[in-house]
C-alpha positions as CSV (number, residue, x, y, z in Angstrom):
1,M,69.3,54.6,54.7
2,I,70.7,53.6,58.2
3,M,71.0,56.6,60.6
4,R,73.2,56.0,63.7
5,L,72.0,57.8,66.9
6,K,74.6,59.4,69.0
7,K,74.8,57.8,72.3
8,K,73.8,60.1,75.0
9,M,76.5,60.8,77.5
10,P,75.8,60.0,81.3
11,Y,74.8,62.6,83.5
12,R,77.5,61.8,85.9
13,E,80.0,62.1,83.3
14,R,78.8,65.5,82.2
15,I,79.0,66.9,85.6
16,R,82.7,65.5,85.9
17,R,83.5,67.1,82.5
18,F,81.9,70.3,83.6
19,Y,83.7,70.4,87.0
20,R,86.8,69.5,85.3
21,R,86.7,72.6,82.6
22,F,85.5,75.0,85.5
23,R,87.2,73.8,88.5
24,W,89.0,76.7,89.4
25,Q,86.4,79.2,88.8
26,L,83.8,76.9,91.0
27,W,86.4,76.9,93.9
28,L,86.9,80.9,93.6
29,L,83.3,81.3,93.7
30,A,82.8,79.1,96.7
31,A,85.8,80.9,98.5
32,L,84.4,84.2,97.7
33,A,80.7,83.2,98.8
34,A,82.0,81.9,102.0
35,A,83.6,85.3,102.7
36,A,80.2,87.0,102.0
37,I,78.5,84.7,104.1
38,F,80.9,85.2,107.0
39,A,80.5,89.0,106.7
40,F,77.0,88.7,107.2
41,H,77.6,87.0,110.5
42,N,80.7,88.6,112.0
43,E,79.1,90.1,114.9
44,G,81.3,88.2,117.2
45,L,84.3,90.2,116.0
46,Y,82.8,93.4,117.4
47,D,83.4,94.5,121.0
48,T,80.5,97.0,120.4
49,P,77.1,95.1,121.1
50,V,75.3,94.4,117.7
51,G,71.7,93.7,117.4
52,K,69.0,92.8,115.0
53,I,65.7,94.3,114.6
54,V,62.9,91.9,115.0
55,K,60.1,94.1,115.3
56,V,59.4,97.8,114.7
57,D,56.1,99.9,115.3
58,T,56.3,103.3,113.6
59,Q,53.8,106.0,114.6
60,Q,53.7,109.9,113.7
61,S,54.1,111.7,117.0
62,G,53.7,115.2,115.5
63,T,55.4,118.0,113.4
64,A,58.6,120.1,114.2
65,T,60.2,122.9,112.6
66,N,62.6,122.1,109.9
67,Y,65.7,124.0,110.8
68,N,67.5,123.1,107.6
69,S,64.9,125.1,105.4
70,L,65.2,128.8,104.3
71,S,61.5,129.0,105.5
72,E,61.0,130.0,109.0
73,N,57.6,128.6,109.1
74,D,58.5,125.5,107.3
75,S,57.5,122.1,109.3
76,E,57.9,118.4,108.6
77,P,56.3,115.2,110.2
78,V,58.1,113.6,113.1
79,Y,57.6,109.8,113.6
80,R,58.4,107.9,116.7
81,Q,59.6,104.2,116.5
82,K,59.1,101.4,119.1
83,M,61.5,98.6,118.1
84,T,62.6,95.0,119.8
85,V,66.1,94.3,119.1
86,K,67.8,90.8,119.7
87,I,71.3,91.1,120.6
88,L,73.8,89.0,118.5
89,N,77.0,89.0,120.5
90,G,78.7,89.7,123.8
91,R,77.6,88.6,127.2
92,H,73.8,89.6,126.6
93,K,74.0,87.8,123.5
94,G,70.3,86.2,122.7
95,K,68.4,88.7,124.9
96,R,65.9,91.1,123.4
97,V,65.7,94.8,124.4
98,T,63.3,97.4,123.7
99,V,64.7,100.4,121.9
100,A,62.7,104.0,121.2
101,G,63.8,106.3,118.4
102,E,62.5,109.1,116.5
103,Y,63.2,110.5,112.9
104,D,61.9,113.2,110.9
105,Y,60.6,113.1,107.3
106,T,63.6,114.6,105.5
107,G,66.1,112.4,107.6
108,M,68.7,115.1,108.0
109,D,69.2,114.4,111.8
110,K,68.1,111.0,112.4
111,E,67.2,107.9,110.2
112,A,64.4,105.4,110.3
113,Y,65.0,101.5,111.0
114,R,63.5,98.7,109.4
115,R,62.8,95.2,110.5
116,G,66.0,93.2,109.7
117,D,68.4,96.0,110.1
118,K,71.7,95.0,112.1
119,V,72.5,97.9,114.5
120,F,75.3,98.8,116.7
121,L,73.8,99.4,120.4
122,S,74.9,101.2,123.2
123,L,73.6,99.2,126.6
124,S,73.5,100.5,130.2
125,G,73.6,98.2,133.3
126,E,75.8,95.3,134.1
127,D,74.1,92.1,134.8
128,K,70.8,93.3,133.7
129,I,70.1,95.8,130.8
130,S,68.5,98.9,132.2
131,S,68.5,100.9,129.0
132,A,69.7,100.7,125.4
133,S,69.9,102.9,122.4
134,I,71.1,102.7,118.7
135,K,74.4,104.0,117.6
136,G,73.8,103.3,114.0
137,V,73.1,100.7,111.3
138,K,75.9,97.9,110.5
139,R,76.5,98.1,106.8
140,D,79.9,96.5,106.5
141,Q,78.2,93.2,105.1
142,Y,77.1,94.9,102.1
143,A,80.3,96.6,101.2
144,V,81.9,93.0,101.5
145,L,79.3,91.6,99.2
146,L,80.0,94.3,96.7
147,A,83.7,93.5,96.9
148,V,83.2,90.0,96.2
149,I,81.3,90.3,93.4
150,L,83.8,92.8,92.1
151,A,86.9,90.7,92.8
152,Y,85.0,87.4,91.4
153,L,84.2,89.4,88.0
154,V,87.9,90.7,87.7
155,I,89.6,87.4,88.2
156,I,87.1,85.6,85.8
157,L,87.5,88.0,83.1
158,G,91.0,89.0,83.7
159,K,92.6,86.1,85.1
160,G,96.2,86.5,86.0
161,R,96.2,90.3,84.8
162,G,92.8,90.5,87.1
163,I,94.6,89.3,90.1
164,L,97.4,91.6,89.8
165,S,94.8,94.5,89.3
166,L,93.3,93.5,92.6
167,C,96.7,93.5,94.1
168,S,97.5,96.8,93.0
169,I,94.1,97.9,94.5
170,G,95.1,96.7,97.7
171,M,98.4,97.9,97.7
172,N,97.5,101.6,96.7
173,I,94.7,101.5,99.6
174,V,97.7,100.5,102.1
175,I,99.7,103.3,100.6
176,F,97.0,105.8,101.0
177,L,96.4,104.9,104.6
178,Y,99.8,105.2,105.4
179,G,99.9,108.6,103.8
180,L,96.9,109.5,106.2
181,A,98.9,108.2,109.0
182,R,102.0,110.4,108.3
183,Y,99.7,113.4,108.0
184,E,98.5,112.8,111.3
185,A,102.0,112.2,112.8
186,G,102.7,115.9,111.5
187,D,104.6,115.2,108.1
188,D,104.3,117.9,105.4
189,L,100.9,117.1,103.4
190,M,102.3,118.1,99.9
191,G,105.3,115.9,100.3
192,I,103.2,113.0,101.0
193,C,101.0,113.7,98.2
194,V,103.6,113.8,95.8
195,A,105.2,110.6,97.3
196,M,101.7,108.9,97.1
197,I,101.3,110.0,93.5
198,V,104.7,108.4,92.6
199,A,104.0,105.3,94.3
200,F,100.4,104.8,93.0
201,T,101.7,105.5,89.4
202,V,104.7,103.1,89.7
203,L,103.3,100.5,91.5
204,T,100.1,100.2,89.6
205,L,101.8,100.2,86.3
206,F,104.4,98.0,86.9
207,L,102.4,95.4,88.8
208,V,99.6,95.5,86.2
209,N,101.4,95.7,83.0
210,G,104.9,94.2,83.9
211,V,108.2,95.8,84.3
212,N,109.1,96.6,80.6
213,C,109.9,99.6,78.3
214,R,106.0,100.3,77.8
215,S,105.3,100.6,81.2
216,L,108.2,102.8,81.9
217,V,106.9,105.0,79.3
218,A,103.4,105.2,80.6
219,I,105.0,106.0,84.1
220,L,107.1,108.9,82.8
221,S,103.9,110.1,80.8
222,A,101.7,110.1,83.7
223,L,103.9,111.4,86.1
224,A,105.1,114.2,83.3
225,T,101.5,115.1,82.8
226,A,100.6,115.3,86.3
227,A,103.5,117.9,87.1
228,L,102.4,119.9,83.8
229,T,98.8,119.9,85.0
230,M,100.0,121.0,88.5
231,E,102.0,123.8,87.3
232,I,99.1,125.0,85.2
233,F,96.7,124.8,88.2
234,L,99.0,126.6,90.5
235,L,99.4,129.6,88.1
236,A,95.9,129.9,87.8
237,M,95.6,130.1,91.6
238,E,98.3,132.6,91.9
239,Y,96.6,134.8,89.4
240,G,93.1,134.3,89.9
241,G,92.5,135.9,93.0
242,E,91.8,134.7,96.7
243,I,89.9,131.6,97.0
244,D,87.2,131.4,100.0
245,Y,87.7,127.9,101.6
246,A,84.9,128.4,103.9
247,A,82.6,126.5,101.6
248,L,84.7,123.4,101.5
249,D,82.9,120.5,102.7
250,Y,83.6,118.3,105.8
251,V,86.9,120.4,106.8
252,A,87.3,121.8,110.3
253,G,89.2,125.1,111.1
254,G,93.1,125.0,112.2
255,Q,93.8,123.5,109.2
256,D,96.1,124.2,106.2
257,L,92.8,124.4,103.6
258,E,94.8,125.2,100.8
259,S,97.2,122.5,100.9
260,I,94.2,120.2,101.5
261,F,92.6,121.4,98.4
262,I,95.7,121.2,96.0
263,A,96.6,117.7,97.4
264,S,93.0,116.3,96.7
265,V,93.1,117.9,92.9
266,A,96.7,116.4,92.3
267,I,95.2,113.0,93.1
268,A,91.9,113.7,91.3
269,G,92.6,112.8,87.9
270,L,95.6,110.4,88.1
271,G,93.5,107.4,87.3
272,A,92.5,108.6,84.0
273,V,95.7,110.1,83.2
274,M,97.5,106.6,83.9
275,D,94.7,105.0,81.6
276,V,95.5,107.5,78.8
277,A,99.0,106.9,79.0
278,V,99.0,103.2,78.9
279,S,96.6,103.1,76.0
280,I,98.7,105.3,74.0
281,A,101.9,103.6,74.9
282,A,100.7,100.2,74.3
283,A,99.2,100.9,71.2
284,L,102.4,102.9,69.8
285,N,104.5,99.8,71.1
286,E,102.5,97.4,69.0
287,L,103.0,99.6,65.9
288,I,106.7,99.6,65.9
289,L,106.8,95.8,67.0
290,K,105.0,95.3,63.6
291,D,106.5,97.8,61.7
292,P,110.2,98.5,63.0
293,G,110.6,100.8,60.3
294,I,107.7,103.4,60.8
295,S,108.4,107.0,60.7
296,V,108.2,109.2,63.8
297,K,105.7,111.3,61.8
298,S,103.4,108.3,61.1
299,L,104.0,107.2,64.6
300,A,102.8,110.6,66.1
301,R,99.8,110.6,63.5
302,S,98.3,107.3,64.9
303,G,99.1,108.5,68.5
304,R,96.9,111.6,67.8
305,E,94.0,109.4,66.3
306,I,94.3,106.9,69.2
307,G,94.0,109.9,71.6
308,H,91.1,111.4,69.9
309,D,89.1,108.2,70.3
310,I,89.6,108.0,74.1
311,M,89.8,111.7,75.0
312,G,86.2,112.1,75.0
313,T,84.9,109.2,76.7
314,M,87.8,109.6,79.6
315,I,86.7,113.3,80.0
316,N,83.1,112.0,80.4
317,V,84.0,109.2,82.9
318,L,85.7,111.8,84.9
319,L,82.5,114.1,84.9
320,F,80.1,111.4,85.6
321,T,82.3,110.3,88.6
322,Y,82.4,113.8,90.0
323,I,78.5,114.2,89.2
324,C,77.6,110.9,91.2
325,G,79.3,112.3,94.0
326,L,77.4,115.8,93.8
327,I,74.1,114.2,93.6
328,P,73.3,113.7,97.3
329,L,74.5,117.2,98.2
330,M,72.8,119.0,95.5
331,I,69.5,116.9,96.1
332,M,69.6,117.5,99.9
333,K,70.1,121.2,99.5
334,M,67.7,121.8,96.7
335,K,65.1,119.9,99.0
336,N,65.7,122.5,101.7
337,E,65.0,125.3,99.2
338,V,68.6,126.2,98.6
339,S,68.7,127.3,95.0
340,L,70.8,125.6,92.2
341,L,72.7,129.0,91.5
342,T,73.6,129.3,95.3
343,I,74.9,125.5,95.3
344,V,76.9,126.1,92.3
345,R,78.2,129.3,93.6
346,L,79.0,128.1,97.1
347,Q,79.1,124.4,97.3
348,I,80.5,122.6,94.2
349,P,83.1,125.2,92.8
350,F,85.9,122.9,94.2
351,E,84.2,119.8,92.3
352,I,84.2,122.0,89.2
353,S,87.9,122.6,89.6
354,R,88.8,119.1,90.3
355,F,87.0,118.2,87.2
356,L,88.4,120.9,84.7
357,I,92.1,120.1,86.1
358,G,91.6,116.6,85.5
359,G,90.2,117.1,81.8
360,I,93.4,119.2,81.4
361,G,95.4,116.3,82.5
362,I,93.8,113.9,80.1
363,V,94.2,116.2,77.1
364,L,97.9,116.8,78.1
365,A,98.7,113.1,78.6
366,I,98.1,112.5,74.8
367,P,100.9,114.8,73.4
368,V,103.3,113.8,76.2
369,S,102.6,110.0,75.7
370,I,103.2,110.2,72.0
371,A,106.5,112.2,72.6
372,L,107.8,110.1,75.0
373,S,106.7,106.8,73.2
374,S,108.6,108.3,70.0
375,I,111.6,108.8,72.0
376,I,112.0,105.7,74.1
377,L,110.4,103.1,71.8
378,K,111.2,104.3,68.7
379,I,114.2,106.2,68.6
380,G,115.9,104.2,71.7
381,R,115.4,101.1,69.9
382,K,117.1,102.3,66.8
383,K,120.3,103.1,69.0
384,T,120.4,99.7,70.5
């Protein structure tokens, strides 16, 4: 018996075929990698002096009272750092300066620096540097790296739909920043919030899912659910007594704290509500296309089953999102001997409210989406 040996493909031909098959993926990877590399060497874009720590000498200099602790006699070690920093931009580029720093064990007020960190500097002196101090760590390169990884995965897995998703994210960020600018200009916060919710919903769903009846149903469902949820929340606020906004984090006096809190609650669960609305509208639309004679009762039953499947996971996604935001705050306060009960009672009731209202929105989105899908997709097509 004669066996025929398969001729081995030349190495260059294999490379050529691989390139032809994955050409756009490779070009995309190269472009995004170039953007990430540029972010790690973009010091020339800054007017503020940027330096890189090339040498660090850290020694304990003593102890200090921990004023963030509830214990009056509690103390913590204090460390002194002597750092050599190489300046990376500006007229003093290439020069080295010695900078002194100090930080405590908890890191509540000042942070420790490491060799290799890029930092923003404050320099004194004209031709000759008389003194230098560190203003903070430069971290934008890491944010760009994460954004590059996200963009690559979204485009590779989603292709055209992924590109549209990234475009919607970018446009939503622009809308959000514009809303903040209008608030700074003196416009009404609640009016801005309502306009942003409508813009976020319409832009995201039409851009990602296309302009069609399915997207229209999802948009109407999301907006109707958001309106119902906020009505429930406002009723709860009206009959639930006064709210102490003094514990609301990162808010200064002289502002309308109630409107700020209501606006944050209104936007908090919008993404989850849109996801539920899109999932139900898309599934029911497919059922109608495959069986145009399906009854409204069967359609509603199928929508309920779909809603039951996604309801629990979406509420948990919302819960985990808020938990991850609370972890730093809770650990920081518990480390300083603030009891968990005090934290829950004073520090995080606002986060709990956002989670509960978001969860109610997810649950309400199911019957609202089923009803509007039945009316627009089923009954509306019968009339046409």
